[in-house]
N, C-alpha and C positions, 0 to 999 in steps of 0.2 A: 913078735913085739913089735918091730917098725914098723909093719906097715898098716897097724892099728894107732900107730902115736902120732906118724909123719904128716900123713894130711890134716888132723884135727890140731896141730902146732904150726902148719902155714899160715891156719887162717888167725892165728895169736900175732904173727911177727907186726912188730913196728920199732923202723927203726928209731924212733926217740929214746928207746929203752936202751939204759946202758949195757954193754955185751953182760958185764954178771949179773943182774938182774933177768937180763933175758935167759941166759946161761941157767941160772936158777931155777925158772918157770918150767922150760924146757924138761931139765930133770924132774920135776916135781909131777910134770905130767906123765913122764915117761914109766916111773915108781907107781904109778894111779893107775893108768892100763896096765904095769906087769902086774900088779896084787887082783886084776881080773882074771890073769891066768889060772887056771886048775888042769887037774892030770888029763883028763881029755886033749887038751892042747899040747902038752907033753909037760908040763909041769913048769915050774917057775926057771929063771933065769938065773945065772950069778950075778950076783951084785956086781960084781964090776963089769959083765957086759953090759948091762941096764945102763950104766953111770957113761962108758962110753958110745952106745948109740946114742944120748942122749946130747953128749957132748959133739956128737959127730951132725945131727941133726941141728943143732944150736947154729953149728958154727958153718954147714951148708944154705942156712936161711940165709943168717946173717949176709953173705956172700953173694946169694945168687938173688933175693927178693929186694924190691923196692916198694917203697911206703905207696899207702895208695892216693894221696895228692901227687907222687911225681908219675905213678902210672895214668892218672886222669891229666896229669899235664902231657905225658908223651902220645897219649890218644887225641885231647886238642893238637896240638901242633899238626900230627898227620891228617885228620878233618880239616884243618885250616888251612892247611899244602890242595888237598883235593878238592875245595871248593872255591880256591881262590883259585886254580886252573880251571872250571868250570865257569866262573863268572868272566875271566877273560877272554874265554872262548866265544864267550855269548857277548861279550863287548863289540869282539872283534867282527864277528857274524853282523853286529845290528851296524856297523863301523862301513864295513862292506855293501851290506845293504842300502844306506843312504848312499853313501859316494859312490859306489860301483865298483 
């Protein structure tokens, strides 16, 4: 059930959602995934196991994932540093070319 539930839940994460609400969303999603299990997949899991798995996913996601805006800001900083280095090198090359 973990494999089926956690990837979809990761895409739903939003740090702006309070932890209680986030936990409720993950629990509901895990129970929905669990309902799709049939005897071919080993049958349903105990209620407590679904709850524990959902709590684990909610805590791990909250601790390890960042918001989309933070992710984009991080990528922008990295890109800005790299482009700044290239501009600096190009400017130094022009100065060297002009002034020898």
